[in-house]
C-alpha angles and dihedrals in degrees: 000000000000113000106154133034128180112189114211120238091244088075117092102180139026107225135227115295090347094146101019115142095013089140095175098049107120104168137023127182112211118192127221091251087078114100098162138042109187130215121297093005095141099016110153097005089150096180099048103116102172140006132183111216120211122253088233092067113114099181146007112227128221116290091002093142099014110160097358088153098180096051106120107176139004136185113208111223119251096248101050113115102174135042101191131216118306091355095147101016115149095015091144097176099044105122104161134037132166122205125206123231088247094070111112102156137046120189129229111278090007093150099013109158100005090147099177098056109119106174134019128191109188117209122258099249101047110131105203143355102232131210117302092353090143099017112158096359086150098177092052109123103164137028125178111205116197127224091253096072113104101182145013113218133223114293091357095148098014113154094008084148095178097051107116103175141004137192113210105201122227093254088075115097103167135034109187133211122310093358095147100016114146093017089137096173095051106121102156129046124174109194129206116259089224098055112137096168130040 
């Protein structure tokens, strides 16, 4: 069974579903020639515990690392502008992630069920926090939301049961249904003065 992959520098893109279901894959070396990782590329690579993404990468497609249950930490490269829907959903051991300033858009369910995440610092140009972005991140204690965020979507932080406090910056004009539902430890909420919908 496949445990190690080294991608040659002649490759520019990792295609759809290429390593999906390679449940024994533990390590992959991705060269700086790669600019695109397409959807479902590493879907269900249960043993993949770490991956170094190349600085040339500009986006992370939907379901790219879906259910990579052994993935512990990841640094998003400096040129990535978009993390698409469900990109890291079900990465249960993911405890640390760093975002670049270039990131402007998160997809729906991007970190759904990442139950080991403790702290999130969102980058300063992020536009919105979409539906179920951090749904059931049950270990999440702290989230820093930048002044660039305009809205917080439905169920965005639903069942973040360790979240104690949150500051919603004045850039936020809407908080949609169930955004903080089930956050049973939440004791302090500072809301935006520009909120029109809650």
